[in-house]
GUDO-102575 format. One line per field, with one value per residue (C-alpha): x, y, z; residue in three letters. Coordinates in steps of 0.5 Angstrom, whole numbers, plus 500, padded with zeros to 3 digits. Example, Ala and Ser with C-alpha at 12.3 -4.5 7.8 and 13.67 -1.06 7.14 Angstrom:
REM GUDO-102575
east: 525,527
north: 491,498
up: 516,514
res: Ala,Ser
REM end
This chain:
REM GUDO-102575
east: 175,174,178,171,170,177,175,169,172,178,172,169,175,177,180,187,187,185,191,195,194,194,202,204,201,205,210,210,210,215,211,216,223,227,230,237,241,239,238,234,227,226,232,236,241,246,247,249,256,260,264,259,257,264,263,258,260,267,261,259,265,267,260,261,269,266,270,265,261,253,251,250,257,261,260,261,258,251,253,252,246,243,246,242,236,233
north: 363,367,367,366,359,356,358,355,348,348,349,344,339,334,337,334,335,344,343,340,346,352,349,348,356,357,356,358,366,364,365,359,360,355,350,352,356,361,368,372,370,370,366,370,365,371,369,361,362,362,367,374,370,372,379,380,378,382,388,386,385,392,395,392,396,402,402,405,411,413,417,423,422,422,428,426,421,426,429,424,423,429,430,425,424,430
up: 036,040,047,051,047,048,055,054,051,056,063,060,060,065,071,069,063,064,069,063,059,064,066,058,058,063,061,054,056,062,068,071,073,067,070,068,073,068,073,068,068,061,060,056,054,055,063,060,058,063,060,062,069,071,067,072,078,077,077,083,086,084,086,093,093,092,085,080,081,078,073,077,080,074,070,064,064,066,060,056,058,058,051,049,053,050
res: Unk,Unk,Unk,Unk,Unk,Unk,Unk,Unk,Unk,Unk,Unk,Unk,Unk,Unk,Unk,Unk,Unk,Unk,Unk,Unk,Unk,Unk,Unk,Unk,Unk,Unk,Unk,Unk,Unk,Unk,Unk,Unk,Unk,Unk,Unk,Unk,Unk,Unk,Unk,Unk,Unk,Unk,Unk,Unk,Unk,Unk,Unk,Unk,Unk,Unk,Unk,Unk,Unk,Unk,Unk,Unk,Unk,Unk,Unk,Unk,Unk,Unk,Unk,Unk,Unk,Unk,Unk,Unk,Unk,Unk,Unk,Unk,Unk,Unk,Unk,Unk,Unk,Unk,Unk,Unk,Unk,Unk,Unk,Unk,Unk,Unk
REM end
C-alpha cells in the first residue's frame, strides 16, 4: 500500500477517527513530550534514574561556579580531540 493510498483512506474517515490516528502517529514518533518528568524529548530511560539526574545537576552547579573548562580552554583535551577528529 502506498503512502498516497493510506492518506486517502485516512482522509475518508470521520474527523474524530482521523484525529485519533494523528494522535497515535504523533506519539509513535515522539512528537509529544512523554508524560513523565523525563526531560529527554525521545524519552531516553537514562534520565529515569535519579542517580543520573544527580550527576547532571552536579555538572550544572559546577558550570555555574565556573569549575568547568571548555575543550578550547584545556590544552590536553584540545590535543586529544585534534588527534582523533582528523
